[in-house]
DSSP file (Angstrom, degrees, kcal/mol; ACC not computed):
  #  RESIDUE AA STRUCTURE BP1 BP2  ACC     N-H-->O    O-->H-N    N-H-->O    O-->H-N    TCO  KAPPA ALPHA  PHI   PSI    X-CA   Y-CA   Z-CA
    1    1 A M              0   0    0      0, 0.0     2,-0.2     0, 0.0     0, 0.0   0.000 360.0 360.0 360.0 139.5   28.9  -17.1    1.2
    2    2 A T        -     0   0    0      1,-0.1     2,-0.1     0, 0.0     0, 0.0  -0.521 360.0 -93.2 -88.1 158.0   27.4  -14.5   -1.1
    3    3 A A        -     0   0    0     -2,-0.2    -1,-0.1     1,-0.1     0, 0.0  -0.384  38.7-118.3 -69.3 145.1   25.4  -11.5    0.1
    4    4 A Q        -     0   0    0      1,-0.1    -1,-0.1    -2,-0.1     3,-0.1  -0.559  33.5-104.1 -79.7 147.8   21.6  -11.9    0.1
    5    5 A P        -     0   0    0      0, 0.0     2,-0.2     0, 0.0    -1,-0.1  -0.355  39.9-101.7 -69.3 154.3   19.6   -9.5   -2.1
    6    6 A A        -     0   0    0      1,-0.1     0, 0.0    -2,-0.0     0, 0.0  -0.498  34.9-114.4 -74.4 143.9   17.7   -6.7   -0.5
    7    7 A F        -     0   0    0     -2,-0.2     2,-1.5     1,-0.1     3,-0.2  -0.558  33.3-107.5 -76.7 145.9   14.0   -7.0    0.1
    8    8 A P        +     0   0    0      0, 0.0    -1,-0.1     0, 0.0    41,-0.1  -0.562  58.9 148.3 -79.5  90.1   11.9   -4.6   -2.0
    9    9 A S        -     0   0    0     -2,-1.5    44,-0.2     1,-0.3    43,-0.1   0.567  42.4-143.6 -98.8  -9.8   10.7   -2.2    0.7
   10   10 A G        -     0   0    0     -3,-0.2     2,-0.3    10,-0.1    -1,-0.3  -0.326  22.6 -89.0  75.9-165.9   10.5    1.0   -1.4
   11   11 A Q  E     -A   18   0A   0      7,-2.1     7,-2.7    -2,-0.1     2,-0.5  -0.999  18.8-130.2-148.5 149.2   11.4    4.3    0.0
   12   12 A I  E     -A   17   0A   0     -2,-0.3     2,-0.4     5,-0.2     5,-0.2  -0.862  20.3-178.4 -99.6 130.0    9.7    7.2    1.8
   13   13 A D  E >   -A   16   0A   0      3,-3.7     3,-1.8    -2,-0.5    -2,-0.0  -0.892  65.4 -55.6-128.6  98.5   10.2   10.7    0.4
   14   14 A G  T 3  S-     0   0    0     -2,-0.4     0, 0.0     1,-0.3     0, 0.0  -0.533 122.8 -16.8  64.1-127.1    8.4   13.2    2.5
   15   15 A P  T 3  S+     0   0    0      0, 0.0    79,-0.5     0, 0.0     2,-0.4   0.474 123.6  89.3 -85.9  -0.2    4.8   12.1    2.6
   16   16 A L  E <   -AB  13  93A   0     -3,-1.8    -3,-3.7    77,-0.1     2,-0.5  -0.824  56.2-162.3-107.3 133.1    5.1    9.8   -0.4
   17   17 A H  E     -AB  12  92A   0     75,-2.4    75,-2.5    -2,-0.4     2,-0.4  -0.939   9.4-162.1-108.0 133.7    6.1    6.2   -0.4
   18   18 A R  E     -AB  11  91A   0     -7,-2.7    -7,-2.1    -2,-0.5     2,-0.4  -0.963   8.9-179.7-118.6 134.3    7.3    4.7   -3.7
   19   19 A F  E     - B   0  90A   0     71,-1.8    71,-3.4    -2,-0.4     2,-0.3  -0.991  17.2-142.1-136.8 122.5    7.4    0.9   -4.3
   20   20 A A  E     + B   0  89A   0     -2,-0.4     2,-0.3    69,-0.2    69,-0.2  -0.676  23.9 167.7 -92.6 137.7    8.6   -0.6   -7.6
   21   21 A V  E     - B   0  88A   0     67,-3.1    67,-2.9    -2,-0.3     2,-0.4  -0.903  22.4-140.5-134.7 166.1    7.0   -3.7   -9.2
   22   22 A R  E     - B   0  87A   0     -2,-0.3     2,-0.9    65,-0.2    65,-0.2  -0.984  22.7-118.0-128.4 143.3    7.3   -5.4  -12.6
   23   23 A A        -     0   0    0     63,-2.5    62,-3.3    -2,-0.4     2,-0.2  -0.716  39.2-170.2 -81.6 108.6    4.5   -6.9  -14.6
   24   24 A Y    >>  -     0   0    0     -2,-0.9     3,-1.9    60,-0.2     4,-0.5  -0.499  38.8 -99.2 -94.8 167.2    5.4  -10.6  -14.9
   25   25 A F  G >4 S+     0   0    0      1,-0.3     3,-1.6     2,-0.2     7,-0.1   0.877 122.9  59.1 -52.0 -41.7    3.8  -13.2  -17.1
   26   26 A E  G 34 S+     0   0    0      1,-0.3    -1,-0.3     8,-0.0    -3,-0.0   0.693 100.9  57.2 -64.2 -18.1    1.8  -14.5  -14.2
   27   27 A D  G <4 S+     0   0    0     -3,-1.9     8,-2.6     7,-0.1    -1,-0.3   0.582  99.8  75.2 -85.5 -11.3    0.2  -11.0  -13.8
   28   28 A T  B << S-H   34   0B   0     -3,-1.6     6,-0.2    -4,-0.5     2,-0.1  -0.540  70.3-129.4-107.6 164.7   -1.2  -10.9  -17.3
   29   29 A D    >   -     0   0    0      4,-2.4     3,-2.0    -2,-0.2    -1,-0.1  -0.276  54.2 -74.6 -93.4-170.8   -4.0  -12.3  -19.2
   30   30 A L  T 3  S+     0   0    0      1,-0.3    -2,-0.0     2,-0.1    -1,-0.0   0.779 131.9  53.9 -58.6 -29.0   -3.7  -14.0  -22.6
   31   31 A S  T 3  S-     0   0    0      2,-0.1    -1,-0.3     1,-0.0     3,-0.1   0.451 118.7-106.5 -88.7   0.9   -3.2  -10.7  -24.4
   32   32 A G  S <  S+     0   0    0     -3,-2.0    52,-2.1     1,-0.3     2,-0.4   0.581  77.7 132.5  86.7   9.3   -0.3   -9.7  -22.2
   33   33 A V  B     -I   83   0C   0     50,-0.2    -4,-2.4     1,-0.1    -1,-0.3  -0.779  66.6-104.1 -95.0 138.6   -2.3   -7.0  -20.3
   34   34 A V  B     -H   28   0B   0     48,-3.0    -6,-0.3    -2,-0.4    48,-0.2  -0.421  39.0-114.8 -63.2 128.6   -2.1   -7.0  -16.5
   35   35 A Y    >   -     0   0    0     -8,-2.6     3,-1.8    -2,-0.2     4,-0.5  -0.410  24.0-119.8 -65.8 138.3   -5.3   -8.5  -15.0
   36   36 A H  T >> S+     0   0    0      1,-0.3     3,-1.2     2,-0.2     4,-0.6   0.802 108.3  58.5 -55.7 -36.9   -7.3   -5.9  -13.0
   37   37 A A  H >> S+     0   0    0      1,-0.2     4,-1.2     2,-0.2     3,-0.5   0.736  91.5  71.0 -68.3 -20.9   -7.1   -7.7   -9.7
   38   38 A N  H <> S+     0   0    0     -3,-1.8     4,-2.4     1,-0.2    -1,-0.2   0.770  86.9  64.2 -69.3 -23.7   -3.3   -7.7   -9.7
   39   39 A Y  H <> S+     0   0    0     -3,-1.2     4,-2.9    -4,-0.5    -1,-0.2   0.896 100.1  53.3 -62.7 -37.6   -3.3   -3.9   -9.1
   40   40 A L  H <X S+     0   0    0     -4,-0.6     4,-2.3    -3,-0.5    -2,-0.2   0.890 108.3  49.6 -63.6 -39.0   -4.9   -4.7   -5.7
   41   41 A R  H  X S+     0   0    0     -4,-1.2     4,-2.4     2,-0.2    -2,-0.2   0.926 112.4  47.2 -64.1 -44.9   -2.1   -7.1   -4.9
   42   42 A W  H  X S+     0   0    0     -4,-2.4     4,-2.3     1,-0.2    -2,-0.2   0.916 112.2  49.8 -63.4 -43.0    0.5   -4.5   -5.9
   43   43 A F  H  X S+     0   0    0     -4,-2.9     4,-2.6     1,-0.2    -1,-0.2   0.906 110.6  50.5 -62.5 -41.4   -1.3   -1.8   -3.8
   44   44 A E  H  X S+     0   0    0     -4,-2.3     4,-2.6     2,-0.2    -2,-0.2   0.919 110.0  49.6 -63.6 -44.4   -1.4   -4.1   -0.8
   45   45 A R  H  X S+     0   0    0     -4,-2.4     4,-2.3     1,-0.2     5,-0.2   0.926 112.5  47.9 -60.0 -44.3    2.3   -4.9   -1.0
   46   46 A A  H  X S+     0   0    0     -4,-2.3     4,-2.4     2,-0.2    -2,-0.2   0.926 112.4  48.0 -64.1 -44.7    3.2   -1.3   -1.2
   47   47 A R  H  X S+     0   0    0     -4,-2.6     4,-2.5     1,-0.2     5,-0.2   0.912 111.0  52.0 -62.2 -41.5    0.9   -0.4    1.7
   48   48 A S  H  X S+     0   0    0     -4,-2.6     4,-2.1     1,-0.2    -1,-0.2   0.916 113.4  42.8 -61.6 -44.2    2.4   -3.2    3.8
   49   49 A D  H  X S+     0   0    0     -4,-2.3     4,-2.6     2,-0.2    -1,-0.2   0.840 110.9  56.2 -73.4 -31.7    6.0   -2.1    3.1
   50   50 A F  H  X S+     0   0    0     -4,-2.4     4,-1.3     2,-0.2    -2,-0.2   0.951 110.6  44.7 -59.2 -50.2    5.0    1.6    3.7
   51   51 A V  H  <>S+     0   0    0     -4,-2.5     5,-1.9     1,-0.2     3,-0.3   0.893 112.3  52.4 -62.4 -40.9    3.7    0.7    7.2
   52   52 A R  H ><5S+     0   0    0     -4,-2.1     3,-1.7     1,-0.2    -1,-0.2   0.909 106.8  52.6 -62.3 -42.4    6.8   -1.4    7.9
   53   53 A L  H 3<5S+     0   0    0     -4,-2.6    -1,-0.2     1,-0.3    -2,-0.2   0.770 101.3  61.4 -65.6 -24.7    9.1    1.5    6.9
   54   54 A L  T 3<5S-     0   0    0     -4,-1.3    -1,-0.3    -3,-0.3    -2,-0.2   0.524 123.6-106.6 -76.8  -4.5    7.2    3.6    9.4
   55   55 A G  T < 5S+     0   0    0     -3,-1.7     2,-0.5     1,-0.3    -3,-0.2   0.629  73.2 142.4  90.6  14.6    8.3    1.2   12.1
   56   56 A I      < -     0   0    0     -5,-1.9     2,-1.0    83,-0.1    -1,-0.3  -0.800  38.6-156.4 -93.5 124.2    4.9   -0.4   12.6
   57   57 A D     >  +     0   0    0     -2,-0.5     4,-1.9     1,-0.2     5,-0.2  -0.780  16.2 174.9-102.5  90.1    5.1   -4.2   13.3
   58   58 A Q  H  > S+     0   0    0     -2,-1.0     4,-2.3     1,-0.2     5,-0.2   0.876  78.1  54.2 -64.0 -38.3    1.7   -5.5   12.2
   59   59 A R  H  > S+     0   0    0      1,-0.2     4,-2.9     2,-0.2    -1,-0.2   0.927 108.1  48.6 -63.7 -44.8    2.6   -9.1   12.8
   60   60 A A  H  > S+     0   0    0      1,-0.2     4,-1.9     2,-0.2     6,-0.2   0.902 111.6  50.1 -62.9 -40.8    3.7   -8.5   16.4
   61   61 A A  H  <>S+     0   0    0     -4,-1.9     5,-2.4     2,-0.2     6,-0.9   0.911 113.2  46.2 -63.7 -42.0    0.5   -6.6   17.1
   62   62 A N  H ><5S+     0   0    0     -4,-2.3     3,-1.4     4,-0.2    -2,-0.2   0.933 113.1  48.3 -66.0 -45.7   -1.6   -9.4   15.7
   63   63 A E  H 3<5S+     0   0    0     -4,-2.9    -1,-0.2     1,-0.3    -2,-0.2   0.793 108.4  55.4 -66.1 -28.0    0.4  -12.1   17.5
   64   64 A A  T 3<5S-     0   0    0     -4,-1.9    -1,-0.3    -5,-0.2    -2,-0.2   0.472 117.9-113.3 -82.5  -1.9    0.1  -10.1   20.8
   65   65 A G  T < 5S+     0   0    0     -3,-1.4    -3,-0.2    -4,-0.3    -2,-0.1   0.615  84.8 119.2  82.0  11.9   -3.7  -10.1   20.4
   66   66 A E  S   <S-     0   0    0     -5,-2.4     2,-0.3     1,-0.3    -4,-0.2   0.908  73.2-112.2 -75.2 -42.5   -3.9   -6.3   19.8
   67   67 A G        -     0   0    0     -6,-0.9     2,-0.3    60,-0.2    -1,-0.3  -0.914  24.6-111.7 139.5-167.7   -5.4   -6.5   16.4
   68   68 A A  E     -C  126   0A   0     58,-2.0    58,-2.9    -2,-0.3     2,-0.2  -0.974  29.9 -88.5-158.3 163.8   -4.5   -5.7   12.8
   69   69 A F  E     -C  125   0A   0     -2,-0.3     2,-0.3    56,-0.2    56,-0.2  -0.575  40.8-177.4 -76.9 144.7   -5.3   -3.4    9.8
   70   70 A A  E     -C  124   0A   0     54,-2.2    54,-2.9    -2,-0.2     2,-0.4  -0.993  33.8-107.8-141.5 141.7   -8.2   -4.5    7.5
   71   71 A V  E     +C  123   0A   0     -2,-0.3    52,-0.2    52,-0.2     3,-0.1  -0.562  37.0 173.9 -69.7 124.6   -9.4   -2.8    4.4
   72   72 A A  E     +     0   0A   0     50,-3.3     2,-0.3    -2,-0.4    51,-0.2   0.694  64.6   4.0-102.3 -27.4  -12.8   -1.3    5.2
   73   73 A D  E     +C  122   0A   0     49,-1.4    49,-2.6     2,-0.0    -1,-0.4  -0.982  61.7 178.6-159.3 142.8  -13.5    0.6    1.9
   74   74 A L  E     -C  121   0A   0     -2,-0.3     2,-0.4    47,-0.2    47,-0.2  -0.994  10.4-171.5-151.2 149.2  -11.8    1.0   -1.5
   75   75 A S  E     -C  120   0A   0     45,-2.0    45,-2.4    -2,-0.3     2,-0.4  -0.997  14.8-173.2-136.1 132.3  -12.5    2.8   -4.7
   76   76 A I  E     -C  119   0A   0     -2,-0.4     2,-0.4    43,-0.2    43,-0.2  -0.973  10.8-166.5-132.6 143.7  -10.3    2.1   -7.8
   77   77 A R  E     -C  118   0A   0     41,-2.8    41,-2.3    -2,-0.4     2,-0.5  -0.996  12.7-148.4-128.8 127.7  -10.1    3.7  -11.2
   78   78 A Y  E     +C  117   0A   0     -2,-0.4    39,-0.3    39,-0.2    38,-0.1  -0.839  20.9 170.3 -96.6 128.5   -8.3    2.1  -14.1
   79   79 A A        -     0   0    0     37,-3.2    38,-0.2    -2,-0.5    37,-0.2   0.782  63.8  -7.0-107.8 -37.7   -6.8    4.7  -16.5
   80   80 A A  S    S-     0   0    0     36,-1.8    -1,-0.4    34,-0.1     2,-0.3  -0.980  76.4 -97.6-157.3 154.2   -4.5    2.6  -18.9
   81   81 A P        -     0   0    0      0, 0.0     2,-0.3     0, 0.0   -46,-0.1  -0.559  23.1-142.6 -82.8 141.0   -3.3   -1.0  -19.1
   82   82 A A        -     0   0    0     -2,-0.3   -48,-3.0   -48,-0.2     2,-0.3  -0.734  25.5-155.0 -88.1 150.5    0.0   -2.2  -17.8
   83   83 A R  B >   -I   33   0C   0     -2,-0.3     3,-2.5   -50,-0.2   -60,-0.3  -0.808  31.7 -61.1-126.4 165.9    1.6   -4.8  -20.0
   84   84 A L  T 3  S+     0   0    0    -52,-2.1   -60,-0.2    -2,-0.3    -1,-0.1  -0.153 121.0  10.9 -46.2 131.3    4.0   -7.7  -19.7
   85   85 A D  T 3  S+     0   0    0    -62,-3.3    -1,-0.3     1,-0.3   -61,-0.1   0.340  89.1 144.7  77.1  -1.8    7.5   -6.5  -18.5
   86   86 A D    <   -     0   0    0     -3,-2.5   -63,-2.5   -63,-0.1     2,-0.5  -0.421  48.6-132.3 -63.6 139.0    6.3   -2.9  -17.7
   87   87 A G  E     -B   22   0A   0    -65,-0.2    24,-2.2    -3,-0.1     2,-0.4  -0.820  29.5-170.3 -86.9 132.4    8.1   -1.4  -14.7
   88   88 A V  E     -BD  21 110A   0    -67,-2.9   -67,-3.1    -2,-0.5     2,-0.5  -0.980  15.2-153.5-130.3 136.9    5.5    0.1  -12.4
   89   89 A V  E     -BD  20 109A   0     20,-3.0    20,-2.7    -2,-0.4     2,-0.6  -0.948   9.8-150.2-110.3 127.6    5.9    2.4   -9.4
   90   90 A I  E     -BD  19 108A   0    -71,-3.4   -71,-1.8    -2,-0.5     2,-0.5  -0.869  12.6-160.8 -96.1 120.3    3.2    2.3   -6.7
   91   91 A E  E     -BD  18 107A   0     16,-2.7    16,-2.1    -2,-0.6     2,-0.4  -0.884   8.6-171.0-104.1 130.8    2.9    5.7   -5.0
   92   92 A T  E     +BD  17 106A   0    -75,-2.5   -75,-2.4    -2,-0.5     2,-0.4  -0.977   9.0 176.4-127.8 134.6    1.2    5.8   -1.6
   93   93 A R  E     -BD  16 105A   0     12,-2.2    12,-2.5    -2,-0.4     2,-0.6  -0.989  28.0-133.8-131.0 142.9    0.1    8.7    0.5
   94   94 A C  E     +eD 147 104A   0     52,-0.5    54,-2.9   -79,-0.5    10,-0.3  -0.885  29.1 173.0 -91.5 118.9   -1.7    8.8    3.8
   95   95 A T  E     +     0   0A   0      8,-2.4    55,-0.7    -2,-0.6     2,-0.3   0.554  60.8  24.7-108.0 -11.1   -4.4   11.5    3.4
   96   96 A E  E     - D   0 103A   0      7,-1.3     7,-2.3    53,-0.1     2,-0.5  -0.967  58.5-164.2-156.6 137.3   -6.5   11.1    6.6
   97   97 A L  E     + D   0 102A   0     -2,-0.3     5,-0.2     5,-0.2     2,-0.2  -0.976  15.4 170.8-129.6 118.8   -5.8    9.8   10.0
   98   98 A G        -     0   0    0      3,-3.4    37,-0.1    -2,-0.5    -2,-0.0  -0.488  49.5 -92.6-112.0-174.6   -8.5    8.9   12.5
   99   99 A A  S    S+     0   0    0     -2,-0.2    36,-2.4     1,-0.2    41,-0.1   0.862 122.2  13.2 -68.7 -36.2   -8.5    7.2   15.9
  100  100 A A  S    S+     0   0    0     34,-0.3    25,-3.5     1,-0.1     2,-0.3   0.421 128.8  31.2-121.8  -1.8   -9.2    3.7   14.4
  101  101 A S  E     - F   0 124A   0     23,-0.3    -3,-3.4    34,-0.1     2,-0.3  -0.954  53.6-154.2-150.1 167.0   -8.5    4.1   10.7
  102  102 A C  E     -DF  97 123A   0     21,-2.3    21,-2.7    -2,-0.3     2,-0.4  -0.989  16.3-134.6-143.4 152.3   -6.6    5.9    8.0
  103  103 A R  E     -DF  96 122A   0     -7,-2.3    -8,-2.4    -2,-0.3    -7,-1.3  -0.891  21.6-169.0-108.0 136.1   -7.3    6.7    4.4
  104  104 A M  E     -DF  94 121A   0     17,-3.0    17,-3.0    -2,-0.4     2,-0.5  -0.968  11.9-151.7-127.1 142.1   -4.6    6.1    1.8
  105  105 A H  E     -DF  93 120A   0    -12,-2.5   -12,-2.2    -2,-0.4     2,-0.4  -0.949  19.9-173.6-111.4 131.2   -4.4    7.2   -1.8
  106  106 A Q  E     -DF  92 119A   0     13,-3.2    13,-2.9    -2,-0.5     2,-0.4  -0.957   9.6-168.1-129.6 146.0   -2.4    5.1   -4.2
  107  107 A K  E     -DF  91 118A   0    -16,-2.1   -16,-2.7    -2,-0.4     2,-0.6  -0.980  14.8-148.3-128.6 143.0   -1.4    5.4   -7.8
  108  108 A A  E     -DF  90 117A   0      9,-3.2     8,-3.3    -2,-0.4     9,-1.4  -0.967  26.5-177.9-106.7 117.4    0.2    2.8  -10.2
  109  109 A V  E     -DF  89 115A   0    -20,-2.7   -20,-3.0    -2,-0.6     6,-0.2  -0.968  24.7-127.1-123.1 125.7    2.4    4.8  -12.6
  110  110 A R  E >   -D   88   0A   0      4,-3.0     3,-3.0    -2,-0.5   -22,-0.2  -0.328  36.5-103.0 -65.4 155.5    4.3    3.2  -15.4
  111  111 A E  T 3  S+     0   0    0    -24,-2.2    -1,-0.1     1,-0.3   -23,-0.1   0.683 122.6  58.7 -58.8 -18.8    8.1    4.0  -15.4
  112  112 A D  T 3  S-     0   0    0    -25,-0.2    -1,-0.3     2,-0.1    -2,-0.1   0.394 125.4-100.3 -89.7   4.6    7.5    6.5  -18.3
  113  113 A G  S <  S+     0   0    0     -3,-3.0     2,-0.3     1,-0.3    -2,-0.2   0.367  73.3 144.8  98.8  -4.3    5.1    8.5  -16.1
  114  114 A L        -     0   0    0      1,-0.1    -4,-3.0    -5,-0.1     2,-0.4  -0.536  51.1-125.3 -72.3 126.6    1.8    7.2  -17.5
  115  115 A L  E     + F   0 109A   0     -2,-0.3    -6,-0.2    -6,-0.2     3,-0.1  -0.586  32.6 174.1 -70.6 125.8   -1.0    6.8  -14.9
  116  116 A L  E     -     0   0A   0     -8,-3.3   -37,-3.2     1,-0.4   -36,-1.8   0.815  61.0 -18.5-100.0 -43.6   -2.3    3.2  -15.0
  117  117 A A  E     -CF  78 108A   0     -9,-1.4    -9,-3.2   -39,-0.3    -1,-0.4  -0.984  52.7-160.3-160.3 155.5   -4.6    3.1  -12.0
  118  118 A E  E     -CF  77 107A   0    -41,-2.3   -41,-2.8    -2,-0.3     2,-0.3  -0.995  12.2-178.2-143.2 149.0   -5.4    5.0   -8.8
  119  119 A A  E     -CF  76 106A   0    -13,-2.9   -13,-3.2    -2,-0.3     2,-0.5  -0.979  20.5-145.5-145.3 153.3   -7.3    3.9   -5.7
  120  120 A T  E     -CF  75 105A   0    -45,-2.4   -45,-2.0    -2,-0.3     2,-0.4  -0.993  23.8-174.1-120.1 128.9   -8.4    5.2   -2.3
  121  121 A F  E     -CF  74 104A   0    -17,-3.0   -17,-3.0    -2,-0.5     2,-0.5  -0.935  17.9-156.8-121.7 142.5   -8.4    2.8    0.6
  122  122 A R  E     -CF  73 103A   0    -49,-2.6   -50,-3.3    -2,-0.4   -49,-1.4  -0.987  16.8-168.2-113.9 120.2   -9.6    3.2    4.1
  123  123 A V  E     -CF  71 102A   0    -21,-2.7   -21,-2.3    -2,-0.5     2,-0.3  -0.917   3.8-161.3-108.6 132.6   -7.9    0.7    6.4
  124  124 A G  E     -CF  70 101A   0    -54,-2.9   -54,-2.2    -2,-0.5     2,-0.5  -0.832  20.2-121.8-112.6 150.6   -9.3    0.2    9.9
  125  125 A F  E     -C   69   0A   0    -25,-3.5     8,-2.5    -2,-0.3     2,-0.3  -0.796  38.0-173.1 -87.6 127.9   -7.6   -1.2   13.0
  126  126 A V  E     -CG  68 132A   0    -58,-2.9   -58,-2.0    -2,-0.5     8,-0.0  -0.921  23.0-116.2-126.0 149.9   -9.7   -4.2   14.2
  127  127 A S    >   -     0   0    0      4,-3.2     3,-2.6    -2,-0.3   -60,-0.2  -0.219  44.2 -95.4 -70.2 168.5   -9.6   -6.4   17.2
  128  128 A P  T 3  S+     0   0    0      0, 0.0    -1,-0.1     0, 0.0   -61,-0.1   0.749 129.7  58.0 -58.8 -20.8   -8.9  -10.1   16.8
  129  129 A Q  T 3  S-     0   0    0      2,-0.1   -62,-0.0     0, 0.0    -2,-0.0   0.448 123.0-107.9 -87.5  -0.4  -12.6  -10.6   16.9
  130  130 A G  S <  S+     0   0    0     -3,-2.6     3,-0.0     1,-0.3   -63,-0.0   0.569  74.6 134.3  89.2   9.7  -13.0   -8.2   13.9
  131  131 A R        -     0   0    0      1,-0.1    -4,-3.2     0, 0.0    -1,-0.3  -0.712  65.0 -96.8 -93.4 144.3  -14.4   -5.2   15.7
  132  132 A P  B     +G  126   0A   0      0, 0.0     2,-0.3     0, 0.0    -6,-0.3  -0.262  49.4 178.1 -56.0 142.5  -13.1   -1.7   15.1
  133  133 A R        -     0   0    0     -8,-2.5    -8,-0.3   -33,-0.3     2,-0.1  -0.994  37.8 -93.6-148.2 146.1  -10.6   -0.6   17.7
  134  134 A R        -     0   0    0     -2,-0.3   -34,-0.3     1,-0.1     3,-0.1  -0.394  49.4-117.6 -58.6 131.6   -8.5    2.5   18.3
  135  135 A M        -     0   0    0    -36,-2.4     5,-0.1     1,-0.1    -1,-0.1  -0.402  41.6 -82.2 -72.4 153.5   -5.2    1.9   16.7
  136  136 A P    >>  -     0   0    0      0, 0.0     4,-1.9     0, 0.0     3,-0.9  -0.207  36.3-121.6 -55.4 143.1   -2.1    1.9   19.1
  137  137 A D  H 3> S+     0   0    0      1,-0.3     4,-2.4     2,-0.2     5,-0.2   0.857 112.2  57.5 -56.0 -37.8   -0.8    5.4   19.9
  138  138 A G  H 3> S+     0   0    0      1,-0.2     4,-1.6     2,-0.2    -1,-0.3   0.837 104.8  51.5 -63.3 -32.7    2.6    4.5   18.5
  139  139 A W  H <> S+     0   0    0     -3,-0.9     4,-1.8     2,-0.2    -1,-0.2   0.930 110.0  47.8 -69.4 -45.8    1.0    3.7   15.1
  140  140 A R  H  X S+     0   0    0     -4,-1.9     4,-2.0     1,-0.2    -2,-0.2   0.905 111.2  51.9 -61.0 -40.6   -0.8    7.1   15.0
  141  141 A A  H  < S+     0   0    0     -4,-2.4    -1,-0.2     1,-0.2    -2,-0.2   0.854 107.2  53.3 -64.2 -34.6    2.4    8.8   16.0
  142  142 A A  H  < S+     0   0    0     -4,-1.6     4,-0.3     1,-0.2    -1,-0.2   0.864 112.4  44.2 -68.5 -36.0    4.2    7.1   13.1
  143  143 A F  H >X S+     0   0    0     -4,-1.8     3,-1.4     1,-0.2     4,-0.6   0.824  95.8  78.3 -76.4 -32.1    1.6    8.2   10.6
  144  144 A A  G >< S+     0   0    0     -4,-2.0     3,-1.1     1,-0.3    -1,-0.2   0.847  90.4  50.4 -51.7 -46.5    1.4   11.8   11.8
  145  145 A P  G 34 S+     0   0    0      0, 0.0    -1,-0.3     0, 0.0    -2,-0.1   0.738 114.6  43.8 -68.5 -19.4    4.6   13.2   10.2
  146  146 A I  G <4 S+     0   0    0     -3,-1.4   -52,-0.5    -4,-0.3    -2,-0.2   0.365  81.0 127.9-105.9   5.4    3.8   11.8    6.7
  147  147 A L  B <<  -e   94   0A   0     -3,-1.1   -52,-0.2    -4,-0.6     2,-0.2  -0.423  33.6-176.4 -64.5 129.9    0.1   12.8    6.7
  148  148 A S    >   -     0   0    0    -54,-2.9     3,-1.9    -2,-0.2    -1,-0.1  -0.565  15.9-159.7-126.2  67.2   -0.7   14.8    3.5
  149  149 A E  T 3  S-     0   0    0      1,-0.3   -53,-0.1    -2,-0.2   -54,-0.1  -0.157  71.8  -1.0 -54.7 133.2   -4.4   15.7    4.1
  150  150 A G  T 3  S+     0   0    0    -55,-0.7    -1,-0.3     1,-0.1   -55,-0.1   0.642 108.1 102.9  66.1  15.6   -6.4   16.6    1.0
  151  151 A N    <         0   0    0     -3,-1.9    -1,-0.1     1,-0.1    -2,-0.0  -0.530 360.0 360.0-131.6  67.1   -3.3   16.1   -1.2
  152  152 A P              0   0    0      0, 0.0    -1,-0.1     0, 0.0    -3,-0.1   0.534 360.0 360.0 -74.5 360.0   -3.5   12.8   -3.1
């Protein structure tokens, strides 16, 4: 049996998480430019793997009835288009940590360093009924060492 490929989890370097994606045909419009909503998909994948690398098991918390993260607020700015076959790195930083939410700043940067888009997200921990709830202490402890307040 051959070895299975590694899943793309990215890597944490100090307060920064980097996650690589590639612009595939399915990500683009007729002109070969990445459709704007796909940046949100890339940002979500990067945030999910960032949280997973911090040792936070969102699925287990949800299945245990504790709750889950949900996007409460987002702002995005598009700077330049990504195109078919571009390699893109999603950079994620946690810039604010509250009792029930955290704010993250993300950038999509083409492999040559060109900024494509950047966004700020506030994700809140919510109960299974959708109400805000204090996030588990272990989750807050996992975020604390990588917090880069005021430094997106």
